[in-house]
C-alpha positions in Angstrom: -22.9 12.9 15.4 -26.5 13.0 14.3 -26.7 16.8 14.9 -23.7 17.3 12.5 -24.2 18.0 8.8 -23.1 14.8 6.8 -20.3 16.8 5.2 -18.7 17.1 8.7 -18.7 13.4 9.5 -15.5 11.3 9.3 -15.6 7.8 7.8 -15.5 6.4 11.3 -18.6 8.5 12.2 -20.4 7.3 9.1 -19.6 3.7 9.8 -20.9 4.0 13.3 -24.2 5.6 12.2 -24.7 3.0 9.5 -24.0 0.2 12.0 -26.6 1.6 14.4 -29.2 2.3 11.8 -28.8 -0.8 9.6 -27.5 -3.6 11.9 -29.0 -6.4 9.9 -26.7 -5.5 7.0 -23.7 -3.8 8.6 -23.0 -6.8 10.9 -22.1 -8.7 7.8 -18.3 -8.1 7.5 -18.6 -8.3 3.7 -21.1 -5.4 3.6 -19.3 -3.4 6.2 -16.0 -3.7 4.2 -17.7 -2.8 1.0 -19.3 0.3 2.5 -16.0 1.3 4.1 -14.2 0.8 0.8 -16.8 3.0 -1.1 -16.5 5.8 1.5 -12.7 5.6 1.5 -12.5 5.8 -2.3 -15.2 8.5 -2.8 -14.0 12.0 -3.6 -17.3 13.5 -2.2 -17.6 11.3 0.8 -20.8 12.6 2.4 -22.7 12.2 -0.9 -21.7 8.6 -1.0 -22.7 8.2 2.6 -26.2 9.6 1.8 -26.5 7.3 -1.1 -25.6 4.4 1.0 -28.3 5.3 3.5 -30.8 5.5 0.7 -29.6 2.1 -0.7 -30.1 0.4 2.7 -33.5 2.0 3.1 -34.5 0.6 -0.3 -32.9 -2.8 0.6 -35.0 -3.0 3.8 -38.2 -2.0 1.9 -37.5 -4.5 -0.8 -36.5 -7.2 1.7 -33.1 -7.8 0.0 -30.9 -10.4 1.6 -27.2 -9.6 2.4 -25.9 -11.0 -0.9 -28.3 -8.8 -2.9 -27.5 -5.7 -0.8 -23.8 -6.3 -1.3 -24.3 -6.5 -5.1 -26.2 -3.2 -4.9 -23.3 -1.5 -3.0 -20.9 -2.7 -5.7 -23.1 -1.3 -8.4 -23.4 2.0 -6.5 -19.6 2.2 -6.1 -19.1 1.9 -9.9 -21.7 4.6 -10.4 -20.1 6.9 -7.9 -16.4 6.3 -8.6 -16.4 5.2 -12.2 -14.3 2.0 -11.8 -14.5 -1.4 -10.2 -12.9 -0.8 -6.8 -13.5 -4.4 -5.7 -11.7 -6.2 -8.6 -8.9 -8.5 -7.6 -5.6 -6.7 -7.8 -2.4 -6.1 -5.9 -3.0 -2.6 -4.6 -1.1 0.6 -5.2 -2.3 3.7 -3.3 -1.7 7.0 -5.1 -0.8 9.2 -2.1 -0.1 8.4 1.5 -1.7 5.5 3.4 -0.6 5.5 7.1 -1.4 1.9 7.9 1.0 -1.0 7.1 2.2 0.5 3.9 5.6 1.5 2.4 5.8 5.1 1.3 7.6 5.7 -1.9 8.5 9.2 -3.2 11.3 11.4 -4.6 13.4 13.0 -1.8 16.5 15.1 -1.4 18.9 15.2 1.6 19.2 18.8 2.9 21.1 18.0 6.1 23.7 15.2 6.3 23.8 15.1 10.1 21.3 12.3 10.1 19.6 11.2 6.9 17.1 9.0 8.8 15.5 12.1 10.3 12.5 13.6 8.6 13.9 17.0 9.6 16.9 16.4 7.3 15.1 15.1 4.2 12.9 17.0 1.8 10.0 14.9 0.5 8.0 15.3 -2.7 4.7 14.2 -1.1 2.7 15.3 -4.2 4.3 12.4 -6.1 4.0 9.7 -3.3 2.6 6.2 -3.7 2.0 3.6 -1.0 2.2 -0.2 -1.2 1.3 -2.7 1.5 4.3 -4.1 3.2 3.5 -7.7 2.4 3.3 -6.9 -1.3 6.6 -5.1 -1.0 8.0 -8.2 0.6 6.6 -10.6 -1.9 6.9 -8.8 -5.3 9.6 -6.0 -4.9 12.2 -7.1 -2.3 14.1 -9.3 -4.9 14.7 -6.1 -6.9 15.1 -3.7 -4.0 17.6 -5.9 -2.1 19.8 -6.4 -5.3 20.0 -2.7 -6.0 20.2 -1.2 -2.5 23.6 0.4 -2.0 24.6 0.4 1.7 27.6 2.5 0.7 25.6 5.3 -0.8 26.3 8.4 1.3 22.6 9.0 2.0 22.3 5.5 3.3 25.6 5.5 5.3 24.5 8.7 7.1 21.3 7.2 8.6 21.7 7.3 12.4 19.6 4.9 14.6 20.7 6.5 17.9 23.3 9.0 19.2 24.6 9.4 22.7 27.4 11.1 24.7 29.4 8.9 27.2 30.8 9.9 30.6 33.9 11.4 29.0 31.8 13.7 26.8 32.6 11.7 23.7 29.7 11.4 21.2 28.8 8.0 19.8 26.3 7.0 17.2 24.9 3.8 15.8 24.4 3.8 12.0 21.5 2.0 10.3 22.8 -0.7 8.0 21.0 -2.5 5.3 17.5 -2.1 4.0 15.3 -1.0 6.9 11.6 -1.9 7.5 10.5 0.3 10.3 10.1 4.1 9.6 13.6 4.1 8.0 14.5 5.9 4.8 15.9 3.5 2.2 17.6 5.7 -0.5 18.0 4.8 -4.1 19.6 6.9 -6.8 17.6 7.6 -9.9 20.0 5.3 -11.8 19.4 2.5 -9.3 15.7 2.9 -9.7 16.0 2.8 -13.5 18.0 -0.5 -13.1 15.2 -1.9 -11.0 12.6 -0.9 -13.6 14.7 -2.4 -16.3 14.8 -5.7 -14.3 11.0 -5.6 -13.7 10.4 -5.0 -17.5 12.5 -8.1 -18.2 10.7 -10.1 -15.5 7.3 -9.1 -16.9 8.4 -10.4 -20.3 9.7 -13.6 -18.7 6.5 -14.2 -16.9 4.4 -13.6 -20.0 6.6 -15.8 -22.2 7.3 -18.6 -19.7 11.1 -18.2 -19.6 13.1 -17.9 -16.5 15.3 -15.0 -15.3 17.1 -14.4 -12.0 13.8 -13.2 -10.4 11.1 -15.6 -11.6 12.1 -18.4 -9.1 12.3 -15.9 -6.3 8.8 -14.7 -7.0 7.5 -18.2 -6.3 9.0 -18.2 -2.8 6.6 -17.2 0.0 7.8 -14.0 1.8 6.1 -11.7 4.3 3.2 -12.6 6.6 0.6 -13.3 4.0 0.2 -14.3 0.4 -1.7 -12.1 -2.0 -4.9 -14.1 -1.6 -4.7 -13.9 2.1 -4.4 -10.1 2.2 -7.4 -9.5 0.0 -9.6 -12.4 0.8 -12.0 -10.3 2.9 -14.7 -13.0 3.0 -12.6 -15.2 5.3 -13.6 -15.5 8.9 -11.1 -14.9 11.7 -11.0 -18.6 12.3 -10.2 -19.3 8.7 -7.5 -16.6 8.7 -5.9 -18.2 11.9 -6.1 -21.6 10.4 -4.4 -20.3 7.2 -1.6 -18.6 9.1 -1.0 -21.7 11.2 -0.4 -23.6 8.0 1.1 -20.8 6.0 2.5 -22.1 2.7 6.1 -21.7 1.6 5.2 -21.1 -2.1 3.4 -18.2 -3.5 0.8 -19.2 -6.1 -0.6 -15.7 -7.1 -1.8 -15.8 -10.7 0.7 -14.5 -13.2 -1.8 -12.1 -14.6 -2.2 -10.3 -11.2 1.6 -10.0 -10.8 2.1 -8.7 -14.3 -0.8 -6.2 -13.8 0.8 -5.0 -10.6 4.3 -4.6 -12.2 2.8 -2.7 -15.1 1.0 -0.2 -12.8 4.1 0.1 -10.7 6.3 0.7 -13.7 4.4 3.7 -15.1 4.1 5.3 -11.7 7.8 5.0 -11.0 8.8 6.2 -14.5 6.6 9.3 -14.0 8.1 9.7 -10.5 11.6 9.8 -12.0 10.7 12.4 -14.6 8.8 14.7 -12.3 11.2 14.3 -9.4 14.2 15.2 -11.6 12.3 18.2 -13.0 11.7 19.5 -9.5 15.3 19.1 -8.3 15.0 15.8 -6.4 17.8 13.2 -6.8 16.8 10.2 -4.7 13.8 7.9 -4.3 13.0 6.7 -0.8 11.2 3.5 0.2 10.1 3.9 3.9 8.4 1.1 5.8 5.6 1.5 8.3 
């Protein structure tokens, strides 16, 4: 790796080299996460890698402690990326994230033989967004479950498995309900617009203190982690285990964070509907990891 030009290194390579060369800083999981976040978000990755190396060299020369080095990385990230990538928010990735994220994009069924097969569905990946599955569970499932239509042809034609018995008769098992594991969940544009209308009303309800059919559901704990748990990177593994062992049943995420997430989700989805329709797509898919 050291013989490669920095522009040819992957993020993993960069992290390994930073860990070997600056162990006193990179063994701190807060610094390691901050460095990884900067590299991940940077549009010219190797330039950020070189600036991180220079930052660590200066930190060693200036005898900065870990907290001071972390502050310098956060300042560097703002200088490089132009925004605060460490601020507290419920994340939305513009594009595709292949980890524990739902993938949301306009689609069109081109072959009805099995609408759960990627070979049968055209995807508008240029308009894709990704949202972590726990955030989908906590903040979007009340809307998604209400408006999911199991009788929509595209949803009815999803096949989990197909086989031929001893008599040569073909059988198949359809997928029913909203699926979580690499399953297309199709919504018409009209259904998505209804979801967005409900979210608009919920945002107003949260801001004004009134109740609607969703506000109580948002206080219920769903998924494997609350918002604070997902993004509390400063917790140790022992603290995370203790938290999970005593997982709460009520979500206490700040209203301002939920509203901010919904507002960012709304304008992305409204844009997705407009561009998807313009390009000939007629469905929106939510596919789980």
